[in-house]
N, C-alpha and C positions, 0 to 999 in steps of 0.2 A: 200220678195219673192212674185212674182205675182201668181195669180191663174193659169195662163198658165204654168208657170214654175213648180208648184206643180203637175199639171196633167202629164207633161212630165217625172217628177221624179217617180210617181206612174206607169205610163206605162211602163218605163224602168225596174222598179222593178218587174213587173208582167212578162214581157218578160224574164228577167234573171231567175226568178223562173220557168217558163215553160221550158227553155233551160237545167237547172239543173235537173229538173224532167225527161225530155226526156233521158238525159245523164245516169241517174240512172237507168231507165227502160231499156236502151240498154245494159248497163253493166250487169245488171241481167239476161237478155236474153242470151247474149253471154257467160257468165261465170257460168250459172245455172248447178247445178248437174242433174237436171231432164233430162232425154234423149229427144232430140228434137222430135223423133218419136212419143212419147207419146202426143205431142200436135197435131199431124197431124192424128193419128189414134186412135179411142176409144178402140181398142183392144190391151192391153199391152202383146203382144206375147213373150216378152223377158223372162218373168218368167213362163208363163202358157202355157202348151202344150195341145193338144186335150185330153179331158177326157178319150177317149178310150184307151190312151196309158198308163194309170195308172194300175199297177199290183197289188197293195196291198192298203188297206184302209189307211195306214200310208203315202202313196204316195199323198194323197189328200191335197191340199194346200189351207188353208182358205184364203179368201180375205184379201189383204193387199194393203194400200194405197201407190202407187208408186211415188206420187207427192210431191213437195215441200210444206211445211206448209206455209199457208198464200196466196196460189195461187188460182185461180178460179177452177182449175181442183181438187185440195186437197179438197176445200170446197164442191164442187159437189159430190166427193167420199163419204164424211162424211155425206152428206145429204141422199145419197142412202143407206148408212150403217144404218142410223137411220129409215130406212123403208119408206122413203118418196118418192113421185112420182117424177120422173125426169121431169124437164121443167124450164122455165124461159126465159130471154132474153140474157143470156150469153152463148156463145157457149162453152167456156172452162169449165163453171159450169155443163152444160149438159153433155159435153163428160166425165167429171169426174164421174158424176152420173151413166152414162151408163157403164162406166168402172167397177164400183162396181157391177152393175147388171151382166155384163159378167162374172166377176170372182165368183160371187156368184153361177150363173148357172152352171159354170164348177165345182165348189166344190160340189154342190148339186148331180150333175150327177155322179161324181166320188164316192161320198159316197153311192149312190143308186146302184152303179154297183158293189160294194165290199161287 
């Protein structure tokens, strides 16, 4: 086998790997259990209502990670939960971290109003 034939084989293998990776990512996006709205909006309003609507202390909801484990959103939420400052280069990570802060603020407000 010549050097040129070896390079063509490696290039084809790399391209095939990228195609498979893209297909897996697309499959995960289309069939993910995480609501698509959570990717677009850092406020996860499906579970959390405005703190002033709480009537009793037991109505206060502690922050809960709504994202799929292994996602950037999930990791960001965990980062915020660990008390670390939100930031970085990943928008999904930052959104997850900010989601934690939003839920924590709503919980603290609810607790202090009851």
